[in-house]
C-alpha positions as CSV (number, residue, x, y, z in Angstrom):
1,M,-0.8,9.1,28.9
2,T,0.2,8.4,25.3
3,S,-1.0,10.8,22.6
4,I,-0.6,11.3,18.9
5,P,2.5,13.3,18.0
6,S,1.4,16.9,17.3
7,A,3.2,16.8,13.9
8,L,0.6,14.2,12.7
9,L,-2.4,16.3,13.8
10,G,-4.3,18.6,11.5
11,H,-5.4,18.7,7.9
12,M,-3.2,17.3,5.1
13,T,-3.5,16.8,1.4
14,L,-2.1,13.9,-0.6
15,E,0.6,15.1,-3.0
16,K,2.0,11.9,-4.4
17,S,2.2,8.2,-3.8
18,E,4.6,5.3,-4.7
19,N,4.0,1.7,-5.5
20,L,0.2,1.7,-5.4
21,D,-0.1,-0.6,-8.5
22,E,2.6,-3.0,-7.2
23,F,0.9,-3.0,-3.8
24,L,-2.5,-3.8,-5.2
25,S,-1.0,-6.6,-7.3
26,A,0.7,-8.1,-4.2
27,K,-2.8,-8.0,-2.6
28,G,-4.2,-10.0,-5.5
29,V,-6.5,-7.2,-6.7
30,P,-7.9,-7.9,-10.2
31,W,-6.8,-5.6,-13.1
32,L,-10.2,-3.8,-13.5
33,I,-10.6,-3.2,-9.8
34,K,-7.0,-1.9,-9.6
35,K,-7.8,0.7,-12.3
36,M,-10.9,1.9,-10.4
37,I,-9.0,2.1,-7.1
38,K,-6.1,3.9,-8.6
39,G,-8.5,6.5,-10.1
40,K,-9.8,7.3,-6.7
41,M,-6.5,7.2,-4.8
42,T,-4.6,9.9,-6.6
43,T,-6.1,12.7,-4.6
44,G,-7.5,13.1,-1.1
45,T,-7.2,14.6,2.3
46,R,-6.8,13.4,5.8
47,T,-7.5,15.3,9.0
48,I,-6.6,14.1,12.5
49,T,-8.2,16.1,15.3
50,E,-7.7,15.8,19.0
51,L,-11.0,15.8,20.9
52,P,-11.8,16.1,24.7
53,Q,-11.5,13.1,27.0
54,G,-8.6,11.4,25.2
55,K,-10.5,10.9,21.9
56,Y,-9.4,11.7,18.3
57,R,-11.2,12.0,15.0
58,M,-9.8,11.0,11.6
59,N,-11.6,12.2,8.5
60,V,-10.4,10.7,5.1
61,T,-11.7,11.8,1.7
62,N,-11.6,10.0,-1.6
63,T,-11.2,6.4,-0.5
64,P,-12.3,3.7,-3.0
65,K,-15.7,3.6,-1.2
66,G,-16.1,7.3,-0.4
67,D,-15.2,9.4,2.6
68,I,-14.8,7.8,6.0
69,E,-14.6,9.1,9.6
70,Y,-13.4,7.4,12.7
71,T,-13.7,8.6,16.3
72,F,-11.4,6.7,18.6
73,V,-9.4,6.4,21.7
74,L,-5.8,5.1,21.4
75,G,-5.5,1.4,22.2
76,E,-9.2,0.7,22.1
77,T,-10.6,-1.5,19.3
78,F,-13.8,-0.5,17.6
79,E,-15.8,-1.7,14.6
80,G,-15.9,0.7,11.6
81,M,-16.1,0.7,7.9
82,G,-12.8,0.2,6.1
83,P,-11.8,1.9,2.9
84,D,-13.0,-1.2,1.0
85,G,-16.6,-0.5,2.3
86,K,-16.6,-3.6,4.6
87,P,-16.6,-3.8,8.4
88,H,-13.2,-3.9,10.1
89,K,-12.0,-4.1,13.7
90,I,-9.9,-1.0,14.0
91,T,-7.3,0.0,16.6
92,F,-5.1,3.1,16.6
93,S,-1.9,3.2,18.7
94,V,1.3,5.2,19.0
95,S,4.8,3.7,18.8
96,G,7.5,6.3,19.3
97,D,6.8,9.1,16.8
98,R,4.5,7.0,14.7
99,L,0.7,6.6,14.6
100,I,-0.3,3.0,13.8
101,E,-3.7,2.2,12.2
102,H,-4.5,-1.6,12.5
103,H,-7.4,-3.1,10.6
104,E,-8.7,-6.6,10.9
105,H,-11.2,-7.6,8.2
106,I,-14.2,-9.3,9.8
107,E,-16.2,-10.6,6.9
108,G,-15.9,-11.3,3.2
109,S,-13.1,-13.0,1.3
110,R,-10.4,-11.2,3.3
111,K,-11.9,-12.2,6.7
112,G,-9.0,-12.4,9.3
113,D,-6.6,-10.4,7.1
114,I,-4.7,-7.6,8.7
115,D,-3.8,-4.3,7.2
116,I,-1.4,-1.9,9.1
117,T,-0.8,1.7,8.1
118,E,2.0,3.7,9.8
119,Y,2.0,7.5,9.8
120,F,5.2,9.5,10.5
121,L,6.9,12.8,9.6
122,E,9.7,12.7,7.1
123,N,11.3,15.6,5.1
124,G,8.3,17.9,5.7
125,Y,5.7,15.3,4.7
126,V,3.4,13.2,6.8
127,I,4.1,9.7,5.3
128,A,1.6,6.9,5.4
129,T,3.0,3.4,4.6
130,M,1.3,0.0,4.1
131,A,3.0,-3.2,3.1
132,A,2.0,-6.4,1.2
133,K,4.5,-9.1,0.4
134,E,7.5,-6.8,0.8
135,I,5.9,-4.1,-1.4
136,V,5.5,-0.8,0.5
137,W,2.8,1.6,-0.7
138,K,4.0,5.0,0.4
139,R,1.7,8.1,0.4
140,Y,3.1,11.7,0.9
141,Y,0.8,14.2,2.6
142,K,1.5,17.9,2.9
143,K,0.1,19.7,5.9
144,D,-2.1,22.7,5.1
């Protein structure tokens, strides 16, 4: 049975990020909204916990629309609130040593759009990457 690599489990704090402004521009986010998002995305934590019966929980603080929590089973799609405050179809999976978070927007102006975040360990950091038009937004989390 596939499981999330232990190096990606636990509590972690965002230390820095790269290319957020460029990423948001590539997504077509208006200037004022970008400023508001950037103000919220400079700090935050992420906790991934293994639960009984093959379930996991991810808690994320300080998203543009507040804190979010997902309880999930790898490979099973569920509906949840995305960081943009809108409903998404969300699936978590593992590929090698990476956790993949797949979001499909199910309403609003981005209906049908897909966002994919990959989490992996690199140089002592848990890295989270998301791409838009060849721009990669990279976040560096330090485990506590």
